C-alpha positions in Angstrom: 28.4 -12.2 -22.7 27.0 -8.7 -23.0 23.4 -8.2 -22.1 21.5 -5.9 -24.5 18.3 -4.0 -23.9 16.1 -2.1 -26.4 14.6 1.2 -25.3 12.7 3.9 -27.1 14.0 7.4 -26.7 12.0 9.9 -28.7 11.3 8.3 -32.1 14.5 6.2 -32.1 15.1 2.7 -30.7 18.4 2.8 -28.7 20.1 -0.5 -27.9 22.2 -0.4 -24.8 24.5 -2.9 -23.3 24.5 -3.7 -19.6 27.9 -2.0 -19.3 26.6 1.2 -20.9 23.5 1.2 -18.6 25.7 0.8 -15.5 27.1 4.2 -16.3 23.7 5.8 -15.9 22.7 8.2 -13.1 20.0 5.8 -11.7 21.6 2.8 -10.0 18.4 0.8 -10.4 18.8 1.2 -14.2 22.1 -0.7 -14.1 20.5 -3.8 -12.7 19.9 -6.8 -14.9 16.1 -6.7 -14.9 14.3 -9.8 -16.1 11.2 -7.7 -16.6 12.6 -5.6 -19.4 10.9 -5.4 -22.8 13.2 -8.0 -24.4 12.7 -10.5 -21.6 9.0 -9.9 -21.8 9.0 -10.7 -25.5 7.7 -7.2 -26.3 9.6 -5.4 -29.1 10.5 -1.9 -28.1 8.6 -0.5 -31.1 5.3 -2.2 -30.3 3.9 0.2 -27.8 0.9 2.2 -29.0 1.8 5.6 -30.2 -0.2 7.8 -27.9 1.4 6.0 -24.9 4.7 7.5 -25.9 3.3 11.0 -25.3 3.2 12.8 -22.0 -0.6 12.3 -21.8 -0.2 8.5 -22.2 2.8 8.2 -19.8 0.8 7.3 -16.7 -1.1 4.5 -18.5 1.7 2.8 -20.3 1.8 -0.2 -17.9 -1.7 -1.1 -19.2 -0.3 -2.0 -22.6 1.1 -5.2 -21.0 -1.4 -8.1 -20.5 0.2 -9.4 -17.3 -0.2 -6.0 -15.7 -3.8 -5.7 -16.9 -4.7 -9.0 -15.2 -2.9 -7.9 -12.0 -4.8 -4.6 -12.1 -8.1 -6.5 -12.4 -7.2 -8.7 -9.4 -6.3 -5.6 -7.4 -9.6 -3.9 -8.2 -11.7 -6.9 -7.2 -9.7 -7.9 -4.1 -9.2 -4.5 -2.7 -12.9 -3.5 -3.1 -13.7 -6.6 -1.0 -11.0 -5.7 1.5 -12.4 -2.2 2.1 -15.9 -3.5 2.5 -14.6 -6.0 5.1 -12.2 -3.6 6.8 -14.8 -0.9 7.6 -17.2 -3.6 8.8 -14.4 -5.1 10.9 -13.9 -1.8 12.7 -17.6 -1.3 13.2 -18.0 -4.8 14.5 -15.3 -4.2 17.2 -17.0 -0.9 18.1 -20.4 -2.7 18.5 -18.9 -5.6 20.5 -17.0 -3.4 22.9 -19.3 -0.4 23.4 -17.2 2.0 21.4 -13.9 1.3 23.3 -11.1 3.2 21.5 -8.4 1.0 23.0 -10.0 -2.1 21.7 -10.2 -0.6 18.2 -6.5 0.1 18.6 -5.9 -3.5 19.6 -7.8 -4.6 16.5 -5.3 -2.6 14.3 -2.5 -4.1 16.2 -3.7 -7.7 15.6 -4.4 -7.0 11.9 -1.0 -5.4 11.1 1.5 -6.7 13.6 2.2 -9.7 11.3 3.5 -7.3 8.7 6.1 -6.0 11.2 7.1 -9.5 12.4 6.9 -11.5 9.2 7.4 -9.1 6.3 11.3 -9.4 6.4 10.9 -13.2 6.1 8.2 -12.8 3.4 10.7 -10.6 1.5 13.3 -13.4 1.6 10.6 -15.9 0.4 9.6 -13.6 -2.5 13.3 -13.4 -3.6 13.7 -17.2 -3.3 10.5 -18.9 -4.6 7.8 -18.4 -7.3 6.2 -15.0 -6.5 2.9 -15.8 -8.2 2.5 -19.0 -6.2 3.2 -17.1 -2.9 0.4 -14.6 -3.7 -2.1 -17.4 -4.6 -1.4 -19.2 -1.4 -1.8 -16.0 0.6 -5.1 -15.3 -1.1 -6.3 -18.8 -0.4 -5.7 -18.2 3.3 -7.5 -14.9 3.2 -10.5 -16.6 1.5 -10.7 -19.2 4.3 -10.3 -16.7 7.2 -12.9 -14.2 5.9 -15.4 -16.9 5.2 -15.0 -18.1 8.8 -15.4 -14.6 10.1 -18.6 -14.3 8.0 -20.0 -17.5 9.3 -19.4 -16.7 13.0 -20.8 -13.1 12.6 -24.0 -14.2 10.8 -24.5 -17.0 13.5 -24.2 -14.3 16.2 -21.5 -16.1 18.2 -18.6 -13.8 17.3 -16.7 -12.3 20.2 -14.0 -9.6 20.4 -11.4 -12.3 21.1 -12.5 -14.2 18.0 -12.3 -11.0 15.9 -8.7 -10.4 17.1 -7.7 -13.9 16.4 -9.1 -14.0 12.9 -7.7 -10.5 12.2 -4.2 -11.8 13.2 -4.6 -14.7 10.7 -5.7 -12.4 8.0 -2.7 -10.2 8.7 -0.4 -13.1 8.2 -1.9 -13.6 4.8 -1.3 -9.9 4.0 2.3 -10.1 5.2 3.3 -12.8 2.7 1.2 -11.4 -0.2 2.7 -7.8 0.1 6.3 -8.1 -1.0 5.5 -10.7 -3.7 2.7 -8.5 -5.0 4.9 -5.5 -5.3 7.6 -7.6 -7.0 5.0 -9.0 -9.5 3.9 -5.5 -10.4 7.5 -4.6 -11.2 8.1 -7.9 -13.1 5.0 -7.5 -15.3 6.2 -4.4 -17.1 9.5 -3.2 -18.7 11.7 -1.1 -16.5 10.8 2.2 -18.2 7.1 1.6 -17.4 7.7 1.0 -13.7 6.6 4.5 -12.6 3.3 3.9 -14.5 2.9 0.5 -12.9 3.4 1.8 -9.4 1.1 4.8 -10.0 -1.7 2.7 -11.5 -1.4 0.1 -8.8 -1.9 2.9 -6.2 -4.8 4.3 -8.3 -6.4 0.9 -8.3 -5.9 0.5 -4.6 -7.3 4.0 -3.8 -10.1 3.7 -6.3 -11.4 0.8 -4.2 -11.2 3.1 -1.2 -14.1 5.0 -2.9 -16.2 2.1 -4.1 -15.6 -0.2 -1.1 -16.9 2.2 1.6 -19.8 3.2 -0.7 -20.8 -0.5 -1.0 -20.1 -1.0 2.7 -22.3 1.9 3.8 -25.7 0.1 3.6 -24.2 -3.0 5.1 -22.7 -1.1 8.1 -25.9 0.9 8.6 -28.1 -2.2 8.6 -25.8 -4.2 10.7 -25.2 -6.9 8.0 -21.5 -7.1 8.8 -21.3 -10.8 8.2 -22.4 -10.3 4.6 -19.5 -7.9 4.2 -17.0 -10.6 5.2 -18.6 -13.0 2.8 -18.2 -10.5 0.0 -14.5 -10.2 0.8 -14.1 -14.0 0.7 -15.6 -14.1 -2.8 -13.6 -11.1 -4.0 -10.3 -12.7 -2.8 -11.2 -15.9 -4.6 -11.8 -13.9 -7.9 -8.6 -12.0 -7.4 -6.7 -15.3 -7.1 -8.3 -16.6 -10.2 -7.1 -13.6 -12.2 -3.6 -13.8 -10.9 -3.4 -17.5 -11.7 -3.8 -16.5 -15.4 -0.7 -14.1 -15.3 2.3 -15.3 -17.3 5.5 -13.7 -16.1 9.1 -14.0 -17.5 11.1 -16.8 -15.7 12.4 -15.6 -12.4 15.9 -16.8 -11.5 16.7 -16.1 -7.9 20.1 -14.9 -7.0 22.5 -17.7 -6.0 22.8 -17.4 -2.2 23.7 -20.2 0.1 23.5 -18.1 3.3 20.8 -18.5 5.9 17.6 -16.6 6.1 18.9 -14.0 8.5 21.9 -13.3 6.4 19.6 -12.8 3.4 17.5 -10.4 5.4 20.7 -8.5 6.3 21.7 -8.4 2.6 18.4 -6.8 1.7 18.9 -4.1 4.4 22.4 -3.5 3.2 21.2 -3.2 -0.3 18.7 -0.5 0.8 21.5 1.4 2.5 23.6 1.3 -0.6 20.9 2.4 -3.0 20.2 6.0 -2.1 17.6 7.4 -1.3 16.1 4.1 -0.2 16.9 4.5 3.5 15.5 8.1 3.8 12.4 6.8 2.0 12.0 4.0 4.6 12.3 6.5 7.5 9.7 8.8 6.1 7.3 6.0 5.5 7.8 4.8 9.1 7.0 8.2 10.6 4.0 8.7 8.4 2.6 5.2 9.3 2.9 5.7 13.1 1.6 9.2 13.4 -0.3 9.7 10.1 -2.0 6.7 8.7 -2.8 5.3 12.2 -5.2 8.2 12.9 -7.8 6.3 10.8 -8.2 3.9 13.7 -9.8 6.7 15.7 -12.2 7.9 13.0 -15.2 5.7 14.2 -14.7 7.0 17.8 -14.3 10.6 16.6 -17.5 10.3 14.6 -19.5 9.1 17.5 -18.0 11.2 20.3 -17.4 14.5 18.5 -19.7 14.6 15.5 -22.4 12.3 16.9 -22.9 10.6 13.5 -22.0 6.9 13.4 -23.4 6.6 9.9 -20.8 9.1 8.6 -17.9 6.6 8.9 -18.2 4.7 5.5 -18.9 7.9 3.6 -16.0 9.6 5.2 -13.7 6.7 4.2 -15.2 6.9 0.7 -14.3 10.6 0.4 -10.8 9.8 1.7 -10.6 7.3 -1.1 -11.6 10.0 -3.6 -8.7 12.1 -2.4 -6.3 9.2 -2.4 -7.3 8.3 -6.0 -6.6 11.9 -7.1 -3.3 11.9 -5.2 -2.2 8.6 -6.9 -3.2 10.0 -10.4 -1.1 13.2 -10.1 2.0 11.3 -9.1 2.9 10.5 -12.7 2.8 14.1 -13.7 4.5 15.5 -10.6 8.2 15.8 -9.5 9.4 12.8 -7.4 11.8 14.3 -4.9 12.3 14.2 -1.1 11.9 17.9 -1.0 8.4 17.6 -2.5 7.6 14.8 -0.1 8.5 17.1 2.8 6.1 19.7 1.6 3.4 17.2 1.0 3.9 15.8 4.6 3.4 19.3 6.0 0.1 19.7 4.1 -1.0 16.3 5.3 -0.3 17.2 8.9 -2.4 20.4 8.4 -5.3 18.4 7.1 -5.2 16.0 10.2 -5.1 19.0 12.5 -8.0 20.7 10.8 -10.0 17.4 11.1 -9.2 17.1 14.8 -10.4 20.6 15.6 -13.7 20.7 13.8 -17.2 19.8 15.0 -18.7 20.4 11.6 -19.3 17.1 9.7 -18.9 18.9 6.3 -15.5 20.2 7.2 -14.6 16.8 8.6 -15.4 15.2 5.3 -13.5 17.8 3.3 -10.3 17.5 5.5 -10.3 13.7 5.3 -10.6 13.9 1.5 -7.6 16.3 1.4 -5.6 14.1 3.8 -6.2 11.1 1.5 -5.0 13.2 -1.4 -1.7 14.3 0.2 -1.0 11.0 1.9 -1.2 8.9 -1.2 0.4 11.5 -3.4 3.5 11.3 -1.3 3.3 7.5 -0.6 3.1 6.7 -4.3 6.1 9.0 -4.9 8.0 7.2 -2.2 7.2 3.7 -3.5 8.2 4.7 -7.1 11.5 6.1 -5.9 12.5 3.0 -4.0 11.2 0.6 -6.7 13.4 2.3 -9.3 16.5 2.3 -7.1 16.8 -1.5 -6.2 17.9 -4.6 -8.1 15.2 -7.1 -9.0 17.1 -9.9 -7.3 16.7 -8.1 -4.0 13.4 -6.3 -4.7 11.3 -8.6 -2.5 13.5 -8.0 0.5 13.7 -4.2 0.1 10.0 -3.9 -0.5 9.4 -6.1 2.6 11.2 -3.3 4.5 8.8 -0.8 2.8 5.9 -3.0 4.0 7.3 -3.1 7.5 7.6 0.6 7.7 4.1 1.1 6.2 1.8 -1.6 7.3 4.1 -3.2 9.9 4.2 -0.1 12.1 0.5 0.7 11.8 -0.4 -1.6 14.7 2.0 0.3 17.0 0.6 3.6 15.8 -3.0 2.4 16.1 -2.5 0.9 19.5 -0.6 4.0 20.8 -3.2 6.4 19.5 -6.0 4.2 20.9 -4.4 4.0 24.4 -3.6 7.7 24.3 -7.2 8.6 23.3 -8.6 6.5 26.1 -6.6 8.6 28.6 -6.6 12.1 27.2 -9.4 12.1 24.7 -9.6 11.6 20.9 -9.3 15.2 19.9 -6.0 16.0 21.8 -4.6 12.7 20.5 -5.4 13.6 16.9 -4.0 17.1 17.4 -0.7 15.6 18.7 -0.4 13.3 15.7 -1.0 16.2 13.3 1.7 18.2 15.1 4.3 15.4 14.6 3.5 15.0 10.9 3.7 18.8 10.3 7.0 19.2 12.2 8.6 16.1 10.6 7.5 17.3 7.1 9.2 20.7 7.7 12.4 18.9 8.8 12.4 16.8 5.6 11.7 19.7 3.3 14.5 21.8 4.9 17.0 18.8 4.8 16.5 18.1 1.1 15.6 21.6 -0.1 18.7 21.9 -2.2 18.9 18.2 -3.1 
């Protein structure tokens, strides 16, 4: 039986069969996607008019109720996360006397589950109900953050407890990640996927602004336990919103092989669907040498700038840049050549940050680094989401999570150990040099692509 899909092109509704779609240039467009407009029960002609224009293109995902609920959950949960995350870093700094290596160990504990468990979480996301997976993960995060709040307020928290609870929190993140990304793709038609990915990044990075601003007085006053309590409540509200999402029925691919064979199938699918593998390599390098530099910002602020209170405001401005970077993605060109150029600019921003002793320049360069990093990361996620089949989306996006969040602990730990031996400034300069050199290599490699 032919599978038919309705799609609006200009002012005309074009109906394509699956066979016709398989002849398209984008291999991801050939996949049978249960999230298309027909499966969602949304007629192709029902989209609001202005959303069909170039101005409305970045916001088209918001015309779908499941995505609006998901966006609300993201906004609430991620705001709580950033309040908690900044407080967690400050708590470790306070408990260890500003030891950069212990801050690196904290990053390791928080993100190592993504490296070890994300491939399994991807298989789970392609096998079981994705919404239920997210709800279970959120419930675990609510419990862990509430425990962290209680121990901190009681004054009995220790560095070892912080590391243990961070590890448990990271496990919750690991299973929520691939399922969350798949839900975002399933909640909109295929044509609105770039809008969904971009807006999801906008929501995430918008909270990078509001979260640190809300965290600033809590960090300054030492009310870190309150921060963790806020995150527990935010995760609970996020879970409630996600529970109200109604998605099209998800039919997992028939696969009687074992879990490791399914993981291998996901990796092979990524190899087949170019440019998925180059995307994963770029994300891995940026995670280890780029995003991991955030672990050293509290130490840099105290040792170089002498302004501990600057940390939450610096992260807020980084969020402003990240928000802007996510917004411009829908209007820009998505290509690996552009990603290479953006990586060069990102490396220059980290280098400028590392070499300044002026807090105003430090704030400006961190804002720019947030802009370029999330501009290119949103581009990369959009490219890979468009290239893969929905039946293997969870597994491929788990590889994306491994390369992004899963490698952060190694980058954070490596930078922390290096900074404890040679100093925070030379370490940041070295990380900037790697990003800059790698970006040049990518730009040259794909310049004519």
